N, C-alpha and C positions, 0 to 999 in steps of 0.2 A: 906499382904497375911495372910490367916488364920493360926493360930498356929498349926492346925492339919496338915498343908501342909509343915511346916518348918521342916527341918531335917539337921543334921550336917553330912557333908561328908568329911572324912579325906583322905589324900593321901594314896593310896594303894601301894603294892609292885610294883616296877618298872617292866614293862613288857619288854620282850626281843625284841618284834617286834611290829610294829604299829597295825597290825591286832589283836594281842593278847590284846593290850591296849584297842582297841575299843570294843572287845568282853567283856572284864572285865567291862568296863563302862556300856555296855548294860545289863549285868547280874546284876550289882549293881542297876541300875535304875529299872529293872524289879522287883527285890526283894522289893525295897521300894514302888513301885506302888502296889504290892500285899499286903503289910502291910497297906498301905493307904486305899485300898478297904475294908479290914477287919474292919478298924475303921469307915469308912463312912457308910457301909451297914451291920451292925451286925443284927442277930447273925450268919447268914449263909454266910456272905461275898458276898451276891448277892443283886441286886437292886430289889426294890418292888415299886409299884405305890401307891401314897397317896390315901386317900378316898376323895370323892367329897361331898361338902355340898349339902343339898336338893335343894338350889337355883341353884347351878352349874349343878346338875343333871337335873333339870327341863329345864334349858336353853339348855343343850345339846340335850335333847329329843325333845324340842319344845312344852312344856306345861308349865303351871304355877306351882309355888311352892305350892300354895293352893290346886291344883288338886292332886299333889303327896301326900300331907298331908291327903287328903280325902281317897286316895287309901290305905295309910298306916293304917289309923284308921279303915277302912273297912276290913283290913286283906287281901287285894288283891295285888297280885304281890309280889316281893321280899321285905322283911321288912328291913328298914334301921337300922343301928346301932345308938342307942340313947345315947349320952353322959350325964353325971350327970346334966349338965345345960339344958338338953332338946334339944340340937343341934342334928339334924338328919344328917346322912351321908350315902353315898352309895359307894360301890366299882364300878369300871368300868364294871366288870362282871354283877353286879346288874343293872347298867344303861342299858346295852344291853338286859338283861332279861326283864326289863321294856318295852323296845322298842317292843320286841316280844309279851309281854303280851297285850300291848295296841293295837298292830296291829291285834291281834286275836280277841279282844273284841269290836273293833270299826270298822267303815266302812272307814277307811283310814289306810295308811301304815306309820309307823314311822321309817321305815328302808330305807336308800337311796340305798341299794344294787342294782346292775345292774340286768336287766332282761335278759332272755335267748337271746334275739335279740341284746342286747347291747354288743359291743366288749370290751374285756379287755383293760384297759387304762394303757399304759406303759410310764412312765415319766422319761426321762433322765435329770438329773441335771448336767450340764457340763460347762467347760471352762478349758483351760490348764494353766491358771494363778493361782498359789497357793495363798491362802488367800482371794479368792473372795467370800467365804461363802458357798461353795457347801455343805459341810457336815452339817452345821447348818441349811441350807435351807431344805435339805433332811430329817433330823431328825424331825424338827418341822412340815413339811408338812405331813410326814407319821403319826405322832402322832395326828395331827389335824384331819386327815381323819378317823383314828381309833376312836377317841373320838366322832366323829359325825356318827358313825355306819357303816363305810365302812370296808370291809375286805381287809387288806393291806399287801403286801409283800414288805419289804425294802431289797434292795440288796446292800451290800458293795462291790464295784468293785475296790476299791483302796487298793493296797497291804500295804499301810501305816495304814490301819484299823481304821481310826478315827471314823467312824460311829459305828463300832463294839465296840470300847472303850466307846463311848457315851451310848451305850446300856448295859454297865456293863461287857463286856467281855475283858479279857486280852489275846490278840491273841497268845502270845508265851507260855502261860500256860493253857488256856482254850480250845484251838483248837488242835486236833491231826492232823496227816497226812491225806490228802484227805478229809477234812471236810469244804472246802470252795467251791465257785462256780466253781473253777478249776476242782473239782471232776466231775462235770456234763458237763464240756466243753472239757476235755482232749481227746486225739485222740487214746489212747491205751486201753488195756483190763481192766485197773483199773477204767475206767469210771463208774460213779454211777448215778442213777436216782436223779433228783433234790430234790425230796421229802425226800431223805435220809440225805440231808445236811441242810434242812430248820429247823430252831429252833423257838420254841415259845418264846415269850418275856413276861415280866411282864405287858405289855399292852394287854388287851383282844382284840382280833381281829387284832393284829399286829404281824406278823412273820418276821424273819430276816434270811438272808443268810449272814453269817459273812465272814470276810476276814483276811488273814495274808499274809506273804511274798510269800507263795506258789502260789498265783495268778500270780506272775511274770513269772511263768513257761509257762503260755499260750503265753506270749510275746516272749518266746524263742522257743517254740514248733512250732508255726505257720509259721514263716519264714523258718524253716528247712523243714517243710512239703511242702511249696510252692516251695522251691528250688529244691526239688526232683520231683516236678511236679506230685505228687501223685493225683489220682482222687478217686472218691468214697466218702463214708461217711466222712464228716468233711472237704472236700476240699473247700467248700464255707464257710470259717470261719466266714464271716460276717453275715451269716444266722443262725449260730449255737446257739446263745443266744435266738433268737426268737423261734427256734424249742424246746429248753429246756423249755422256759416259757409256751409253748403250752401244755406241759405235766401236768401243774398245773393250767391251765386257769380256770377251773371250781371252784377252791377254793378261788379265789380272785376277787375283783372289780378293784383294782388299784395296780400297781407295781411301786415303786419309786426307782430309781437307782442313787447311789452316784458314779459318774464317777471319775477316777483318773485324776490328773492334768497333763495330757499328751494326745496327740492324737495318741494312739497306737491301737493295735488290740482289746483290751478290750473295749476302748471307742468307736471304730468304730462299734463293735458288738452291743453295747448299742444303738448307734444312728440308727442302722438298725432295731433293735427290737422295737424302740420307736414309740408311736403314738403321743407323745407330747414331746417337748424339752424346758427346761428352761435353759437359758444361764445367769449365774450370772456375774455381773460386778460391781466392786468397782468404784465409780465416780471420778477417777483420770485419767489424760490424758495418762499416761504410761499404765495403765490398759486397757483403751479404745483402745490404739494402739495395745496392745497385743491381745485383743479380735479380732481386725481386722485381724491379722495374723491367728488366730485360725479359723475364718470364711472362709478365703481363703483356708486354708488347708483342712478344713472339706468339703467344696464344691467340691474341686478337687477329694478327696477320695470318696465321695458319688456319684460323676459322674462315677467314675470307677466301683463302685458297681452296679450302674444302668445299665451300659453297659455290665456288666458280668451276668446280669439276675436277679439282686436283685430288690426287690420291697420296696419302701419307702412310707409309708402311714401316714403322719403327719396330725393330726387334728389341731395342733397349734404349733407355734414357738414363744416364748416370751423371752424378755430380762428383767431380774430382777435386779434392782439397790439394792445393798447390802451395809451394814455398812455406811449408808447414814447419814450425819449430816446436817440437813436443814439450820442451822445457818451458815454453812460454805459457803461463797460466791462462791469460785471457784468450789466447788462440785455442787452447785445449777446451775452454768453455764454449767457444763458438763452434768448434767441431762437434762437441756433444750436443749442442743445440740443433745443428743441422741433422745429426743422426736421429735425434728424437723426432724431428719433423718429417724427415724423408725416408727413414729406415734404410732398407737395402738399396735404395736408389743412390745413396752415397757410397762410393767405392770403399771397400774395407781398408785398402791401402792408400797412402797419401804420398804425394811428391814432396820430399823433404827439401827445405832450404839448405843448401850446401855450398861451401867454398869450392868443392871439387867441380860443381857445375859452372860456377862463376869463373874459375880459373880456366876451364876448358873453353868457355865462351870467349875469352880474350883472344884466342887464336881461331875463332870460328869453328870450334869442334864440339862434339858431344862426348859424353862419357864412354859411349861404345867405340868411339874413334881413338881416344887418347891411350887407352890400355892401362892396366894396373902399373906397369913398369914406369910410366911417365907421370903418374899422379901419386900423391901422398897415400900410402897404403891404407891408413886409418880412415881418412875422410872419403877417399875414393871407394873403398870397400863398402862403407855404410851407405853412401849415396847410390852405388850400383845395386846393392841389395834391395833398397827401397824402390828404385826405378824398375828393376826386374819384377818385383812383386806387383806393382801397378800394371805393368804391361802384360804380365801373365793373367791378371784378372780380366783385362780387356780381351785378351786372346781367348779366354774361356767363354766370354760372351759371344765372340765370333763363332766358336765351335758349337756352342749351344744353338745359335741361329741356323747352323747346318745340321742340327740333330746329332751332334757328336759329343763325346766326353773328352776331357783333357787327355 
């Protein structure tokens, strides 16, 4: 483990009760995580996105590096930062500005944003088996789409807040009361518009609705409301998230939701709001068996929703194999088993298990953030190629939902 992550922890004073001991450990861990963030992301202790080489920028936009050089020499569009060695680089904001500049000056669009007739795509990444790669999948998909010019809203629906942490937030210190999605879903007078809890991120074109333990209140409030058989606004809890997203529909092309590892009211709301569902599955038989139970429970609950007047409009349902090791014989057999059963509903590409992803996670980063120059070229390149293949396949499903080709 990196030296920056190592720390000595001594035994503290003995707590009088178990709950006090647990709270003391939580506070100790939180303080060390805060210190670690200050070291990893100076000088403001917040994350920022690296710059992209001219070649990377050209690839993201869909032009040649030589063409970008011509634009730069002609003084057209945003000007790159030029390093002493002559290496040109662009920020993501400049990449998006280049997209707009080229779209206005040529007879083609370099922006993939949806048109007025295209419905907002809401993708729920789910499974109630922990460790199946939901958060990693959500973060990389959201960032991939933002890098390619889509307007993206990422929603952390898990009270454990892993997605929020990956985006540089420390939930217990960076979020105040009523600053998660719960604020927009709650049933009382403290309810807030979703726009007020959306946060911009260091990724241009990618916003975030963060999470903390407060989200769990929705799981407590909803059964109390149902037990009292109250009617009126909020009684159809399963439609609540979809209604909330409709209030910001014009601002985004795609919403990506990281669901909690349980089939509760939050997950059910996400499944009802979704137009597409990605079920992550680790190729081990115990995980596959667990997924089977998840599918049984989900189908039963969604049937109840439909009978209660809810509408389900899925453009796609896909199973994504995660943490896959192709050289592992039993895993390969499980993947073959899944493909035999579900056919095209299993994504052709899989998320590979990679040390590059693990190494990036040590500093709360994704593969899209660290860049090839900071990672092992071999492992990074293989992992990035697999990651891009998965996300391109999901992007194709989005485009098909809009009636477009890639």
